[in-house]
N, C-alpha and C positions, 0 to 999 in steps of 0.2 A: 614199254615201259623200260625195257633193257636199253633202248637207244637213248632215253632221256636220261636214265642213271649213268651210261657212260660220258655222256655229254657234260653232265653236272661233275662227273669224278675227273673228265679231262679239264675241265675249266678251271677246277681247283686245284688239281696239280700243277696247271701252268701258272696260276695265281701264287702258287708257293714258289715256283721255280723262276719268276720275275721279283718276289720279294727277298730271294736271297740273291740272284745275280745282282740287284741294284743295292744291296745291304752288306752283307759280310761276307760274301764271294771275293769282293775287290781287295779284302783284307788278306783274307787266306790264300788268294793266288799271287800277291805282290812277290812273292819269291821265285816263282816260276817265269816271271817276265824280266827276271834280271836285276831288280832291285829299282833304287831312284836315282838312275844315271843322271836323269836330265836334271834334277835337283843340283847333283855335284858340280853340272856343268854351269848351271845358272849361278852358283855362287862362285865358282871359279871366273867366270865371265863378268859378274860384278865385281868382283875383287881386281881385276884386270883394269877396269874402267875406273876405278877410284884412284889407282896408283898402278903408274907404268910397270909392269913387271919385264925382268930380263930374260926369264925362261918359263914355260910351262911343259909340265910332264906329265904322262897318262902312264898308267899302270900296264904293260903288256898283258897281262894275264887276263884283263877285262875282255871277255869276248866283244868282237867289233868294234873295240874302242875307237878306231881310226874314223870310221864310216859314221858313228853316233855322234863323235865329235864334229865333223864338218857339218853333219846334219843340223845340230843344235846350235854351233856358230852360226850358221845362217840363218835358221829360225828366229834366232834370239837378237837379230840385227846386229853381228859381231864376226860378220865375214872376214874383216881383217885378221882375225884370231885364227880362223880356220886352217892355216899352214904355219902356224907358228909352234903349235904344239908339239912335242918330239914325245915318242913310245919309247918306254925304257921299263927294264927291270927294275925293282926298289933298289938291288944291290949296285946299279949302273949310275947312278945319280950322285955320287960322292962328289964330284966338283960342281956341282950346280951353284950358279951364283946368288947371293943374298938376294932374298925378297922372290925368289922362285917358288912356284906352286906345283904340288904334286898330288894328283887324283889317283889313290889306290881301293883295290877292293878290300874288304874285312872278312870277307865269307870263302868257303870252297878251298880252304888253305891259303889264301892270301896272305902276303907278308903285310902285316898291320902298321909297320913303320919303316920308312926306307932306311939304307944304311947309314951310319952314322947317327943313331937317333937322337944323339945329344946335338946336334945341329939342325933337326928339323923338329918343328914344333907342332902339335896337332892344332890347326886352325879350326876346324869344324867336322862332327859327324854328321853324315846325312843321315837321316831316319826315314824310316817306312811309315805310312799310316798307322801301323799296329806297333810300331814301336822298334823294332830291330834296325840296326844299321848295316847297310852290305858295303858303303864306301865312307872313306875318311878324306880329307884336305888337309894336306901338310903343308907349311911354310918354312922355307930356309933361313934360319935366324941368323947364322954367323957362318 
């Protein structure tokens, strides 16, 4: 009877684990995976396909941003953009051309807006499944 009870308890515990893993866990664990960086890259690549962009900037404070950018550019069939993005600190993009796009982080002390915030307009906030935003995309307006 003890073995049967342990098997039933083990099966119930595993069922609870699976329900959580395929349910609410993905919402709770999003921050640990670094946010929806893919979503930010998808938006920038789509914008670059709509209109030719003179420059693409990536916030140097985003972990592994160069590797991630190259990976997603190739994965999203935009290999021509893989080498076009420049990594910079938000304060360094003061002389960006009009129409340039900038992906910056909004968590962990990242700067929310690039330098000269009046020249950069928020194009889009990249939201997570559970609501918070980790990344923002800005566009140089003047």
